[in-house]
PDB file of N, CA, C and O in Angstrom:
ATOM      1  N   MET A   1     116.011  97.011  92.717  1.00  0.00           N
ATOM      2  CA  MET A   1     115.304  95.991  92.181  1.00  0.00           C
ATOM      3  C   MET A   1     115.551  94.838  93.030  1.00  0.00           C
ATOM      4  O   MET A   1     116.544  94.878  93.757  1.00  0.00           O
ATOM      5  N   ARG A   2     114.770  93.780  93.047  1.00  0.00           N
ATOM      6  CA  ARG A   2     115.589  92.515  93.576  1.00  0.00           C
ATOM      7  C   ARG A   2     114.330  91.408  93.391  1.00  0.00           C
ATOM      8  O   ARG A   2     113.250  91.863  93.766  1.00  0.00           O
ATOM      9  N   LEU A   3     114.300  90.251  92.959  1.00  0.00           N
ATOM     10  CA  LEU A   3     113.331  88.916  92.779  1.00  0.00           C
ATOM     11  C   LEU A   3     113.363  88.590  94.215  1.00  0.00           C
ATOM     12  O   LEU A   3     114.320  88.499  94.984  1.00  0.00           O
ATOM     13  N   ASP A   4     112.027  88.426  94.412  1.00  0.00           N
ATOM     14  CA  ASP A   4     112.039  87.463  95.554  1.00  0.00           C
ATOM     15  C   ASP A   4     111.231  86.459  95.218  1.00  0.00           C
ATOM     16  O   ASP A   4     110.062  86.838  95.135  1.00  0.00           O
ATOM     17  N   GLY A   5     111.371  85.463  95.019  1.00  0.00           N
ATOM     18  CA  GLY A   5     110.158  84.462  94.677  1.00  0.00           C
ATOM     19  C   GLY A   5     109.371  84.437  93.478  1.00  0.00           C
ATOM     20  O   GLY A   5     109.854  84.116  92.392  1.00  0.00           O
ATOM     21  N   ARG A   6     108.362  84.714  93.617  1.00  0.00           N
ATOM     22  CA  ARG A   6     107.593  85.058  92.451  1.00  0.00           C
ATOM     23  C   ARG A   6     107.131  86.566  91.959  1.00  0.00           C
ATOM     24  O   ARG A   6     106.167  86.788  91.226  1.00  0.00           O
ATOM     25  N   TYR A   7     107.967  87.495  92.483  1.00  0.00           N
ATOM     26  CA  TYR A   7     107.489  88.783  92.761  1.00  0.00           C
ATOM     27  C   TYR A   7     108.581  89.456  92.229  1.00  0.00           C
ATOM     28  O   TYR A   7     109.402  88.630  91.829  1.00  0.00           O
ATOM     29  N   LEU A   8     108.971  90.691  92.038  1.00  0.00           N
ATOM     30  CA  LEU A   8     109.704  91.765  91.767  1.00  0.00           C
ATOM     31  C   LEU A   8     109.544  92.648  92.742  1.00  0.00           C
ATOM     32  O   LEU A   8     108.462  93.225  92.845  1.00  0.00           O
ATOM     33  N   GLN A   9     110.715  92.942  93.734  1.00  0.00           N
ATOM     34  CA  GLN A   9     110.410  94.496  94.552  1.00  0.00           C
ATOM     35  C   GLN A   9     111.408  95.422  93.980  1.00  0.00           C
ATOM     36  O   GLN A   9     112.556  95.219  93.585  1.00  0.00           O
ATOM     37  N   VAL A  10     110.813  96.301  94.024  1.00  0.00           N
ATOM     38  CA  VAL A  10     111.231  97.848  93.774  1.00  0.00           C
ATOM     39  C   VAL A  10     111.199  98.743  94.617  1.00  0.00           C
ATOM     40  O   VAL A  10     110.098  99.054  95.071  1.00  0.00           O
ATOM     41  N   ALA A  11     112.309  99.378  95.045  1.00  0.00           N
ATOM     42  CA  ALA A  11     112.397 100.530  95.534  1.00  0.00           C
ATOM     43  C   ALA A  11     113.004 102.067  94.701  1.00  0.00           C
ATOM     44  O   ALA A  11     114.130 102.005  94.206  1.00  0.00           O
ATOM     45  N   CYS A  12     112.358 103.150  94.608  1.00  0.00           N
ATOM     46  CA  CYS A  12     112.977 104.111  94.064  1.00  0.00           C
ATOM     47  C   CYS A  12     112.458 105.814  94.619  1.00  0.00           C
ATOM     48  O   CYS A  12     111.994 106.104  95.721  1.00  0.00           O
ATOM     49  N   SER A  13     112.669 106.550  93.690  1.00  0.00           N
ATOM     50  CA  SER A  13     112.036 107.918  94.425  1.00  0.00           C
ATOM     51  C   SER A  13     110.699 107.880  93.699  1.00  0.00           C
ATOM     52  O   SER A  13     110.343 107.318  92.663  1.00  0.00           O
ATOM     53  N   PRO A  14     110.030 108.714  94.638  1.00  0.00           N
ATOM     54  CA  PRO A  14     108.416 108.639  94.552  1.00  0.00           C
ATOM     55  C   PRO A  14     107.990 108.891  93.372  1.00  0.00           C
ATOM     56  O   PRO A  14     108.316 109.975  92.887  1.00  0.00           O
ATOM     57  N   VAL A  15     107.049 107.860  92.489  1.00  0.00           N
ATOM     58  CA  VAL A  15     106.612 107.643  91.382  1.00  0.00           C
ATOM     59  C   VAL A  15     104.795 107.590  91.373  1.00  0.00           C
ATOM     60  O   VAL A  15     104.220 107.735  92.451  1.00  0.00           O
ATOM     61  N   ALA A  16     104.137 107.417  90.339  1.00  0.00           N
ATOM     62  CA  ALA A  16     103.170 107.332  90.525  1.00  0.00           C
ATOM     63  C   ALA A  16     102.978 105.961  89.602  1.00  0.00           C
ATOM     64  O   ALA A  16     101.989 105.436  90.113  1.00  0.00           O
ATOM     65  N   ARG A  17     103.334 105.267  88.707  1.00  0.00           N
ATOM     66  CA  ARG A  17     103.016 103.723  87.869  1.00  0.00           C
ATOM     67  C   ARG A  17     104.636 103.160  87.511  1.00  0.00           C
ATOM     68  O   ARG A  17     105.673 103.625  87.039  1.00  0.00           O
ATOM     69  N   VAL A  18     104.218 102.082  87.963  1.00  0.00           N
ATOM     70  CA  VAL A  18     105.415 101.011  87.930  1.00  0.00           C
ATOM     71  C   VAL A  18     104.717  99.784  86.918  1.00  0.00           C
ATOM     72  O   VAL A  18     103.618  99.234  86.983  1.00  0.00           O
ATOM     73  N   TYR A  19     105.953  99.604  85.886  1.00  0.00           N
ATOM     74  CA  TYR A  19     105.256  98.681  85.223  1.00  0.00           C
ATOM     75  C   TYR A  19     106.269  97.359  84.553  1.00  0.00           C
ATOM     76  O   TYR A  19     107.231  97.674  83.853  1.00  0.00           O
ATOM     77  N   LEU A  20     106.043  96.261  84.758  1.00  0.00           N
ATOM     78  CA  LEU A  20     106.928  95.117  84.401  1.00  0.00           C
ATOM     79  C   LEU A  20     106.653  95.056  83.295  1.00  0.00           C
ATOM     80  O   LEU A  20     105.442  95.202  83.129  1.00  0.00           O
ATOM     81  N   SER A  21     107.363  94.861  82.149  1.00  0.00           N
ATOM     82  CA  SER A  21     106.846  94.126  80.806  1.00  0.00           C
ATOM     83  C   SER A  21     107.522  93.353  79.893  1.00  0.00           C
ATOM     84  O   SER A  21     108.732  93.489  79.712  1.00  0.00           O
ATOM     85  N   GLY A  22     106.778  92.471  79.241  1.00  0.00           N
ATOM     86  CA  GLY A  22     107.295  91.172  78.988  1.00  0.00           C
ATOM     87  C   GLY A  22     107.267  91.091  77.212  1.00  0.00           C
ATOM     88  O   GLY A  22     107.419  92.273  76.904  1.00  0.00           O
ATOM     89  N   ARG A  23     107.216  90.742  76.643  1.00  0.00           N
ATOM     90  CA  ARG A  23     106.820  89.604  75.374  1.00  0.00           C
ATOM     91  C   ARG A  23     105.944  90.278  75.135  1.00  0.00           C
ATOM     92  O   ARG A  23     105.127  90.221  76.055  1.00  0.00           O
ATOM     93  N   GLY A  24     105.499  91.237  73.986  1.00  0.00           N
ATOM     94  CA  GLY A  24     104.071  91.807  73.474  1.00  0.00           C
ATOM     95  C   GLY A  24     103.481  92.708  74.467  1.00  0.00           C
ATOM     96  O   GLY A  24     103.951  93.418  75.356  1.00  0.00           O
ATOM     97  N   ARG A  25     102.515  92.501  74.111  1.00  0.00           N
ATOM     98  CA  ARG A  25     101.581  93.289  75.195  1.00  0.00           C
ATOM     99  C   ARG A  25     101.451  92.715  76.522  1.00  0.00           C
ATOM    100  O   ARG A  25     100.650  93.348  77.210  1.00  0.00           O
ATOM    101  N   HIS A  26     101.888  91.897  77.000  1.00  0.00           N
ATOM    102  CA  HIS A  26     101.892  91.177  78.414  1.00  0.00           C
ATOM    103  C   HIS A  26     103.227  92.360  79.330  1.00  0.00           C
ATOM    104  O   HIS A  26     104.393  92.690  79.116  1.00  0.00           O
ATOM    105  N   ALA A  27     102.106  92.674  80.447  1.00  0.00           N
ATOM    106  CA  ALA A  27     102.931  93.532  81.577  1.00  0.00           C
ATOM    107  C   ALA A  27     101.982  93.408  83.093  1.00  0.00           C
ATOM    108  O   ALA A  27     100.808  93.046  83.171  1.00  0.00           O
ATOM    109  N   ASN A  28     102.650  93.715  83.927  1.00  0.00           N
ATOM    110  CA  ASN A  28     101.842  93.750  84.982  1.00  0.00           C
ATOM    111  C   ASN A  28     102.267  95.220  85.874  1.00  0.00           C
ATOM    112  O   ASN A  28     103.464  95.444  86.051  1.00  0.00           O
ATOM    113  N   ARG A  29     101.560  95.881  86.242  1.00  0.00           N
ATOM    114  CA  ARG A  29     101.311  97.296  87.093  1.00  0.00           C
ATOM    115  C   ARG A  29     100.781  97.288  88.055  1.00  0.00           C
ATOM    116  O   ARG A  29      99.876  96.562  88.466  1.00  0.00           O
ATOM    117  N   VAL A  30     101.578  98.530  88.731  1.00  0.00           N
ATOM    118  CA  VAL A  30     101.236  99.075  89.860  1.00  0.00           C
ATOM    119  C   VAL A  30     100.887 100.622  89.792  1.00  0.00           C
ATOM    120  O   VAL A  30     101.701 101.278  89.142  1.00  0.00           O
ATOM    121  N   SER A  31      99.932 101.253  90.288  1.00  0.00           N
ATOM    122  CA  SER A  31      99.364 102.641  90.592  1.00  0.00           C
ATOM    123  C   SER A  31      99.429 103.356  91.820  1.00  0.00           C
ATOM    124  O   SER A  31      98.858 102.757  92.731  1.00  0.00           O
ATOM    125  N   GLY A  32      99.964 104.492  92.153  1.00  0.00           N
ATOM    126  CA  GLY A  32      99.985 104.758  93.140  1.00  0.00           C
ATOM    127  C   GLY A  32     100.597 106.167  93.381  1.00  0.00           C
ATOM    128  O   GLY A  32     101.548 106.385  92.630  1.00  0.00           O
ATOM    129  N   ARG A  33     100.264 107.290  94.330  1.00  0.00           N
ATOM    130  CA  ARG A  33     100.478 108.379  94.184  1.00  0.00           C
ATOM    131  C   ARG A  33     101.717 108.438  95.653  1.00  0.00           C
ATOM    132  O   ARG A  33     101.521 108.168  96.838  1.00  0.00           O
ATOM    133  N   GLY A  34     103.079 108.940  94.884  1.00  0.00           N
ATOM    134  CA  GLY A  34     104.164 108.942  95.119  1.00  0.00           C
ATOM    135  C   GLY A  34     104.539 107.615  96.136  1.00  0.00           C
ATOM    136  O   GLY A  34     104.839 107.621  97.329  1.00  0.00           O
ATOM    137  N   MET A  35     104.437 106.780  95.433  1.00  0.00           N
ATOM    138  CA  MET A  35     105.239 105.517  95.452  1.00  0.00           C
ATOM    139  C   MET A  35     106.623 105.446  95.673  1.00  0.00           C
ATOM    140  O   MET A  35     107.464 105.801  94.848  1.00  0.00           O
ATOM    141  N   THR A  36     106.842 105.021  96.710  1.00  0.00           N
ATOM    142  CA  THR A  36     108.539 104.480  96.852  1.00  0.00           C
ATOM    143  C   THR A  36     108.638 103.045  97.083  1.00  0.00           C
ATOM    144  O   THR A  36     109.490 102.727  97.912  1.00  0.00           O
ATOM    145  N   ARG A  37     108.098 102.286  96.651  1.00  0.00           N
ATOM    146  CA  ARG A  37     108.276 100.825  97.057  1.00  0.00           C
ATOM    147  C   ARG A  37     106.907  99.661  96.281  1.00  0.00           C
ATOM    148  O   ARG A  37     105.746  99.519  96.664  1.00  0.00           O
ATOM    149  N   ALA A  38     107.420  99.183  95.446  1.00  0.00           N
ATOM    150  CA  ALA A  38     105.832  98.483  94.441  1.00  0.00           C
ATOM    151  C   ALA A  38     106.296  96.858  94.288  1.00  0.00           C
ATOM    152  O   ALA A  38     107.516  96.696  94.298  1.00  0.00           O
ATOM    153  N   LYS A  39     105.524  95.717  94.158  1.00  0.00           N
ATOM    154  CA  LYS A  39     105.876  94.600  94.575  1.00  0.00           C
ATOM    155  C   LYS A  39     105.018  93.811  93.160  1.00  0.00           C
ATOM    156  O   LYS A  39     103.787  93.806  93.161  1.00  0.00           O
ATOM    157  N   LEU A  40     105.633  93.311  92.251  1.00  0.00           N
ATOM    158  CA  LEU A  40     105.178  92.779  90.927  1.00  0.00           C
ATOM    159  C   LEU A  40     104.919  91.535  90.537  1.00  0.00           C
ATOM    160  O   LEU A  40     106.008  91.044  90.240  1.00  0.00           O
ATOM    161  N   PRO A  41     103.958  90.655  90.353  1.00  0.00           N
ATOM    162  CA  PRO A  41     104.657  89.515  90.196  1.00  0.00           C
ATOM    163  C   PRO A  41     104.989  88.756  88.785  1.00  0.00           C
ATOM    164  O   PRO A  41     104.436  88.880  87.691  1.00  0.00           O
ATOM    165  N   VAL A  42     105.688  88.227  89.043  1.00  0.00           N
ATOM    166  CA  VAL A  42     106.314  87.694  87.485  1.00  0.00           C
ATOM    167  C   VAL A  42     105.859  86.913  86.676  1.00  0.00           C
ATOM    168  O   VAL A  42     106.314  86.965  85.534  1.00  0.00           O
ATOM    169  N   ASP A  43     104.632  85.760  87.054  1.00  0.00           N
ATOM    170  CA  ASP A  43     103.641  85.046  86.780  1.00  0.00           C
ATOM    171  C   ASP A  43     103.477  85.457  85.517  1.00  0.00           C
ATOM    172  O   ASP A  43     103.607  86.680  85.562  1.00  0.00           O
ATOM    173  N   GLY A  44     103.216  85.048  84.161  1.00  0.00           N
ATOM    174  CA  GLY A  44     103.345  84.905  82.634  1.00  0.00           C
ATOM    175  C   GLY A  44     103.879  85.977  82.289  1.00  0.00           C
ATOM    176  O   GLY A  44     103.316  86.804  81.572  1.00  0.00           O
ATOM    177  N   LEU A  45     105.386  86.134  82.897  1.00  0.00           N
ATOM    178  CA  LEU A  45     106.079  87.125  82.289  1.00  0.00           C
ATOM    179  C   LEU A  45     107.435  85.952  82.131  1.00  0.00           C
ATOM    180  O   LEU A  45     108.171  86.415  81.259  1.00  0.00           O
ATOM    181  N   GLN A  46     107.859  84.974  82.519  1.00  0.00           N
ATOM    182  CA  GLN A  46     109.152  84.094  82.588  1.00  0.00           C
ATOM    183  C   GLN A  46     109.148  83.769  81.222  1.00  0.00           C
ATOM    184  O   GLN A  46     108.136  83.649  80.532  1.00  0.00           O
ATOM    185  N   GLY A  47     110.423  83.617  80.816  1.00  0.00           N
ATOM    186  CA  GLY A  47     110.348  83.274  79.474  1.00  0.00           C
ATOM    187  C   GLY A  47     110.968  84.364  78.140  1.00  0.00           C
ATOM    188  O   GLY A  47     111.480  84.395  77.021  1.00  0.00           O
ATOM    189  N   SER A  48     110.479  85.126  79.228  1.00  0.00           N
ATOM    190  CA  SER A  48     111.061  86.591  77.965  1.00  0.00           C
ATOM    191  C   SER A  48     111.697  87.674  78.422  1.00  0.00           C
ATOM    192  O   SER A  48     111.104  88.147  79.392  1.00  0.00           O
ATOM    193  N   ARG A  49     112.688  88.277  78.111  1.00  0.00           N
ATOM    194  CA  ARG A  49     113.049  89.526  78.828  1.00  0.00           C
ATOM    195  C   ARG A  49     112.373  90.630  78.829  1.00  0.00           C
ATOM    196  O   ARG A  49     111.848  91.171  77.856  1.00  0.00           O
ATOM    197  N   LEU A  50     112.381  91.103  80.323  1.00  0.00           N
ATOM    198  CA  LEU A  50     111.596  91.901  80.795  1.00  0.00           C
ATOM    199  C   LEU A  50     111.907  93.378  81.293  1.00  0.00           C
ATOM    200  O   LEU A  50     113.049  93.494  81.738  1.00  0.00           O
ATOM    201  N   ARG A  51     111.215  94.409  81.310  1.00  0.00           N
ATOM    202  CA  ARG A  51     111.897  95.371  81.483  1.00  0.00           C
ATOM    203  C   ARG A  51     111.111  96.220  82.674  1.00  0.00           C
ATOM    204  O   ARG A  51     109.897  96.418  82.636  1.00  0.00           O
ATOM    205  N   LEU A  52     111.735  96.559  83.438  1.00  0.00           N
ATOM    206  CA  LEU A  52     110.818  97.975  84.767  1.00  0.00           C
ATOM    207  C   LEU A  52     111.148  99.201  84.022  1.00  0.00           C
ATOM    208  O   LEU A  52     112.174  99.617  83.483  1.00  0.00           O
ATOM    209  N   THR A  53     109.589  99.780  84.209  1.00  0.00           N
ATOM    210  CA  THR A  53     109.468 101.290  83.550  1.00  0.00           C
ATOM    211  C   THR A  53     108.787 102.138  85.094  1.00  0.00           C
ATOM    212  O   THR A  53     107.644 101.830  85.433  1.00  0.00           O
ATOM    213  N   VAL A  54     109.369 102.904  85.715  1.00  0.00           N
ATOM    214  CA  VAL A  54     108.698 103.701  86.282  1.00  0.00           C
ATOM    215  C   VAL A  54     108.357 105.026  85.758  1.00  0.00           C
ATOM    216  O   VAL A  54     109.165 105.539  84.984  1.00  0.00           O
ATOM    217  N   ILE A  55     107.329 105.636  86.046  1.00  0.00           N
ATOM    218  CA  ILE A  55     106.859 107.124  85.575  1.00  0.00           C
ATOM    219  C   ILE A  55     106.799 107.691  86.811  1.00  0.00           C
ATOM    220  O   ILE A  55     106.576 107.014  87.815  1.00  0.00           O
ATOM    221  N   ASP A  56     107.007 109.073  86.841  1.00  0.00           N
ATOM    222  CA  ASP A  56     106.739 109.795  87.942  1.00  0.00           C
ATOM    223  C   ASP A  56     105.346 110.611  87.844  1.00  0.00           C
ATOM    224  O   ASP A  56     104.694 110.602  86.800  1.00  0.00           O
ATOM    225  N   ALA A  57     104.941 111.300  88.967  1.00  0.00           N
ATOM    226  CA  ALA A  57     103.563 112.537  88.506  1.00  0.00           C
ATOM    227  C   ALA A  57     103.516 113.234  87.397  1.00  0.00           C
ATOM    228  O   ALA A  57     102.498 113.368  86.718  1.00  0.00           O
ATOM    229  N   ALA A  58     105.023 113.900  87.052  1.00  0.00           N
ATOM    230  CA  ALA A  58     105.072 114.687  85.739  1.00  0.00           C
ATOM    231  C   ALA A  58     105.217 114.259  84.357  1.00  0.00           C
ATOM    232  O   ALA A  58     105.392 114.931  83.340  1.00  0.00           O
ATOM    233  N   GLY A  59     105.071 112.565  84.586  1.00  0.00           N
ATOM    234  CA  GLY A  59     105.342 112.101  83.550  1.00  0.00           C
ATOM    235  C   GLY A  59     106.942 111.609  82.866  1.00  0.00           C
ATOM    236  O   GLY A  59     107.226 111.001  81.834  1.00  0.00           O
ATOM    237  N   ASN A  60     107.707 112.134  83.871  1.00  0.00           N
ATOM    238  CA  ASN A  60     109.048 111.667  83.582  1.00  0.00           C
ATOM    239  C   ASN A  60     109.227 110.139  83.688  1.00  0.00           C
ATOM    240  O   ASN A  60     108.563 109.447  84.459  1.00  0.00           O
ATOM    241  N   ARG A  61     110.297 109.606  82.747  1.00  0.00           N
ATOM    242  CA  ARG A  61     110.103 107.490  83.019  1.00  0.00           C
ATOM    243  C   ARG A  61     111.523 107.963  83.057  1.00  0.00           C
ATOM    244  O   ARG A  61     112.194 108.948  82.745  1.00  0.00           O
ATOM    245  N   ALA A  62     111.681 106.479  83.728  1.00  0.00           N
ATOM    246  CA  ALA A  62     112.966 105.680  83.930  1.00  0.00           C
ATOM    247  C   ALA A  62     112.977 104.531  83.910  1.00  0.00           C
ATOM    248  O   ALA A  62     112.249 103.825  84.608  1.00  0.00           O
ATOM    249  N   TRP A  63     114.144 103.969  82.777  1.00  0.00           N
ATOM    250  CA  TRP A  63     113.508 102.135  82.682  1.00  0.00           C
ATOM    251  C   TRP A  63     115.239 101.302  82.921  1.00  0.00           C
ATOM    252  O   TRP A  63     116.379 101.738  83.080  1.00  0.00           O
ATOM    253  N   THR A  64     114.583  99.854  82.827  1.00  0.00           N
ATOM    254  CA  THR A  64     116.125  99.512  83.221  1.00  0.00           C
ATOM    255  C   THR A  64     116.355  98.830  81.628  1.00  0.00           C
ATOM    256  O   THR A  64     115.401  98.844  80.851  1.00  0.00           O
ATOM    257  N   ASN A  65     117.444  98.345  81.282  1.00  0.00           N
ATOM    258  CA  ASN A  65     117.723  97.296  80.339  1.00  0.00           C
ATOM    259  C   ASN A  65     116.914  95.961  80.295  1.00  0.00           C
ATOM    260  O   ASN A  65     116.002  95.727  81.088  1.00  0.00           O
ATOM    261  N   PRO A  66     117.292  95.148  79.363  1.00  0.00           N
ATOM    262  CA  PRO A  66     115.770  94.158  79.767  1.00  0.00           C
ATOM    263  C   PRO A  66     116.754  93.426  80.302  1.00  0.00           C
ATOM    264  O   PRO A  66     117.909  93.851  80.352  1.00  0.00           O
ATOM    265  N   PHE A  67     116.337  92.054  80.832  1.00  0.00           N
ATOM    266  CA  PHE A  67     116.694  91.254  81.791  1.00  0.00           C
ATOM    267  C   PHE A  67     116.121  90.011  81.582  1.00  0.00           C
ATOM    268  O   PHE A  67     115.476  90.013  80.533  1.00  0.00           O
ATOM    269  N   GLU A  68     116.094  88.595  82.358  1.00  0.00           N
ATOM    270  CA  GLU A  68     115.601  87.826  82.349  1.00  0.00           C
ATOM    271  C   GLU A  68     115.407  86.913  83.830  1.00  0.00           C
ATOM    272  O   GLU A  68     116.425  86.584  84.438  1.00  0.00           O
ATOM    273  N   VAL A  69     114.434  86.642  84.206  1.00  0.00           N
ATOM    274  CA  VAL A  69     113.995  85.590  85.718  1.00  0.00           C
ATOM    275  C   VAL A  69     113.939  84.531  85.340  1.00  0.00           C
ATOM    276  O   VAL A  69     113.667  83.613  86.113  1.00  0.00           O
TER     277      VAL A  69
END
């Protein structure tokens, strides 16, 4: 993953959903079939610790440790 201005760009193995979550119920997400790249806005999530979560078609999840932008 890489921060590119106001967006977090992600490259991963094929997934169905990518979530960028912040404090409380604030989150940005992208859904698709077999995605290997995603671009998520960080607007509205700054100032809180963020976590990136990816979910594949079988429901398996992977996530990052919390980080700040």
